[in-house]
N, C-alpha and C positions, 0 to 999 in steps of 0.2 A: 748890364753889358751879360754877366754871369761866366760861367766857368766853359773852359773852354778846352778839350781833346785834342791833342795833335800828334800824328804817326809821321814818322820822317823814316823813309824806306828808299834803299837799293836792293841790288839783286841780291846780295849778301847778309843786310841786315835791316832789322827794323827798331827805330827807337822810339817812344812813347812818352809825350809830355800831358801835364795839368798846368793850365796857366789859370787862377783865379782871379779873375778882375774885380772882384766884390769886395775883398776885404783891405784893400788899400787905404789910408788917408795921406793926408799933408802931412805929418810927421814920418811916415815911413819910406823906405824905398817900395816901387812896384808898381804895377806886380811881374812878378818873378814865374817863369817857366821852371817846374819841376819833373824830372826825370822819373819814370816811375819802374818803368820796364823797359827789357830788350830781348831782342830774339836774333840768331843765327840763323843763317840757312848751310845747315850742316854740309849739304850736297857742293854747293861753292867752296866749300873748305877742301874737299877730297880729290885727289889727282890721280888721274891714269888708272891703273890697277887696282887702285882702292874702289874705284865707281865702276868700271866696266873691266871683263874678262879680257878683252883684247884692246890694247891702247892704240892701235890703229883701225880706222874704220873704213869699209867698202874696199878690203882685198882679201883674197884669200887664195891658197895655191892647192890645185887638184892632184891628184897621184900623178899624172904625167910633168907636173913640174909647171904648168901654165896657170897664169894668174887669172882670175874670176873676179869681176866688181860686183860690187852687191850694195843693198841700202840696208845697213844695219837697223834703221829708224832711231838713233838716236837722237835726233833731235825731238821728236814724238816725247820720250823719255825726260829730255831736259824739259818740256814744257811742262809733263806733269808734274816735276818735282818744284817747278816753279808755281803752279796752281796748288801743291799742297804748302808749300811756304805762305801763299796769299790768305789760304783758309787759314794757318795759325794766326798771320797777324790779325784777320778778320775776327776771330774769336777774343783776341787780347784785346781788341778793341772796345767790341763790346763790353767785356768786364772790365776795362776801364772808364767807358762812358757810364755803366751801371752804378759802379762803385762810387765813385767821386760824382756822380750826376752830374755830367756836363750837358751844356745846351747847345754847343756847336761843335761841327768837328773839321776838322784841316788834317788834308792829307797831302803830302809833299812825295813825290816819288819819282825816279826816273819813269819817262814816257810808258816803256813794256809793260812795266809792273803795275803801275797806275791803271794800265787797261785789265790787267788782270784782277785790281784790287775792286776794279768796278764791278766785275763779272762776280767776284767773292761776296760781297756786301750786299747781300740778296735777304738779311734780316729786316723783318718789318720795322724794326725801332731806326734805323737807319733813314725808312722814307719820312720819318717825324721829324728829321735832323735838317738843317742846315749846315750844306756838306761844300765846302771849300776844297778846291784841288788847285796843286801846282805842280807841273811836270816838270822838276829839276832833283838832281840830287847832291841833297846838302846834306848827309849821314855825316860825313867827316867835319862838320862845323863844331864847334864847342856850343855849350847851351847860350851864351851869350850872344852869340854868334848868329843862330837860329832864330832867335829872337829878335833881334834886331832885323834880320833876312825878313821874316813875318812882317813884324812893324814896318819898314818900308814898302810892303805890298799892301799896307792897310788891311791885313788879315787879322792884327792882334794889336790891341794898345800898345803904344812904347812904354819900354820900364822908364820910369821917374826916380832919379837920383836925388835923393834927400842930403843934402850938404848941412852941416853943424859950422855954427859961427865960433 
């Protein structure tokens, strides 16, 4: 079965895991997920004037005191921020795959982020992989909960617990 690389992503963070299913024996628990890296989307943490010069969008007052409506294209900027975050995730996934010689990739992300990840994963290395995608936000889950969730979806082998007598 080999090594799995797993990326669990939402709009504000990305977590990266490795599951090595080749090393478990009948006398030890395993296989176990190991978290190797994480990224935070710094623009999601910024609020109001930390990110924008004017916190209210679409309003401006002229010299005569009349309000004027306009589009300041914030949505385009927000999409660009998300694309940059997707590219950082892409680079981290490539590094994880190459460093740990993973053979399979699982990407679990919010649906909108998953679409951006598809656009960002243009490296030829991704074309040689069996990539499984799950459209769900599970970033908030603990390590064993993520493993259990993916095992129930038949994407990872379940963790076998060894009990001593």
